[in-house]
C-alpha positions as MATLAB code, in Angstrom:
seq = 'MMIDNLEGLFALLVGAMLGVFYFAGLWWTVRQLGSSQYVALLFVFSLFFRTSTVIVGFYLILGDNWLRLVAGLVGFMVVRFLATRYSDNSTEKSIHKKPQKNLRENKPSEPVQKQTAYGSNL';
ca = [
       0.000    0.000    0.000;
       3.033    2.276   -0.175;
       3.180    4.994   -2.789;
       6.345    5.848   -4.620;
       7.843    9.324   -4.705;
       6.501   10.207   -8.154;
       2.970    9.162   -7.245;
       3.152   11.145   -3.987;
       4.454   14.222   -5.805;
       1.658   13.894   -8.357;
      -0.931   13.692   -5.576;
       0.606   16.717   -3.854;
       0.472   18.733   -7.092;
      -3.110   17.681   -7.837;
      -4.138   18.736   -4.336;
      -2.367   22.060   -4.801;
      -4.076   22.624   -8.161;
      -7.457   21.861   -6.620;
      -6.615   24.312   -3.828;
      -5.684   27.008   -6.341;
      -8.977   26.400   -8.157;
     -10.989   26.588   -4.938;
      -9.366   29.667   -3.432;
      -9.069   31.564   -6.723;
     -12.785   30.921   -7.220;
     -13.478   32.137   -3.696;
     -11.435   35.292   -4.337;
     -13.283   35.920   -7.605;
     -16.662   35.387   -5.927;
     -15.917   37.831   -3.119;
     -14.773   40.445   -5.641;
     -18.015   40.023   -7.628;
     -20.397   40.226   -4.661;
     -20.270   44.025   -4.512;
     -21.439   44.482   -8.088;
     -23.916   41.613   -8.323;
     -27.679   41.983   -8.214;
     -28.101   38.424   -6.966;
     -25.603   38.205   -4.125;
     -27.052   35.154   -2.386;
     -27.486   33.218   -5.625;
     -23.926   34.003   -6.729;
     -22.508   33.000   -3.357;
     -24.449   29.725   -3.099;
     -23.809   28.690   -6.707;
     -20.100   29.491   -6.410;
     -19.826   27.568   -3.139;
     -21.621   24.551   -4.618;
     -19.569   24.600   -7.829;
     -16.193   25.021   -6.108;
     -16.894   22.416   -3.424;
     -18.334   19.810   -5.771;
     -15.465   20.250   -8.239;
     -12.862   19.776   -5.499;
     -14.654   16.732   -4.032;
     -14.996   15.098   -7.451;
     -11.342   15.873   -8.172;
     -10.208   14.270   -4.933;
     -12.443   11.260   -5.523;
     -11.508   10.610   -9.155;
      -7.799   11.369   -9.003;
      -6.769   10.589   -5.450;
      -9.544    8.504   -3.923;
      -8.407    4.901   -4.397;
      -5.357    5.131   -2.121;
      -5.518    6.814    1.282;
      -1.854    7.838    1.158;
      -2.432    9.711   -2.113;
      -5.490   11.308   -0.568;
      -3.434   12.516    2.409;
      -0.742   13.886    0.071;
      -3.440   15.690   -1.932;
      -4.919   17.164    1.230;
      -1.460   18.378    2.262;
      -1.118   20.131   -1.111;
      -4.570   21.658   -0.701;
      -3.748   22.891    2.816;
      -0.432   24.409    1.678;
      -2.345   26.471   -0.884;
      -4.879   27.402    1.812;
      -2.065   28.585    4.082;
      -0.515   30.651    1.283;
      -3.889   32.104    0.277;
      -4.730   33.214    3.802;
      -1.244   34.629    4.268;
      -1.533   36.582    1.003;
      -5.008   37.863    1.850;
      -3.851   38.944    5.332;
      -1.013   40.965    3.792;
      -3.271   42.645    1.235;
      -5.875   43.429    3.913;
      -3.212   44.847    6.204;
      -1.945   47.123    3.432;
      -5.436   48.442    2.733;
      -6.085   49.070    6.446;
      -2.964   51.179    6.888;
      -3.750   53.575    4.043;
      -4.228   57.209    4.995;
      -7.894   57.961    5.616;
      -9.486   60.342    3.150;
     -10.752   63.652    4.451;
     -14.452   64.194    4.607;
     -15.138   66.784    1.918;
     -18.661   67.604    3.109;
     -17.700   68.870    6.522;
     -14.729   71.012    7.456;
     -15.268   70.825   11.197;
     -13.622   68.083   13.255;
     -15.916   65.322   14.385;
     -17.009   65.298   18.016;
     -16.350   62.228   20.148;
     -19.345   59.990   20.705;
     -20.522   59.750   24.290;
     -21.812   56.410   25.450;
     -24.602   56.113   27.971;
     -25.051   53.321   30.432;
     -28.396   51.727   31.187;
     -28.817   54.144   34.126;
     -28.384   57.272   31.998;
     -24.918   58.412   33.066;
     -22.332   59.205   30.396;
     -19.040   57.356   30.146;
];
């Protein structure tokens, strides 16, 4: 039941390719949600399509040997790690941009006062 190095490398690459497909599709879907009229339909269809494609890919290509399946899952998880690391860096860059000035008002904004349940201000 052992797999040779070439078969393990193939399974790792197939898992990575399935991961790239899944997370690139997720990235595309999130980018399209802002401009779509049918947000829920787009999200659900994309989720179903991406998930079913990855499951069928794992089943057809890697499913008859559990060691190949594990190698494919490792490849998929490596791509997941890289995708989340890349998205964290791009989000961090967009957070640290200089805020734009409010062109409607020239006066500085006043701090918001919070009230407790008993009516006193914090």
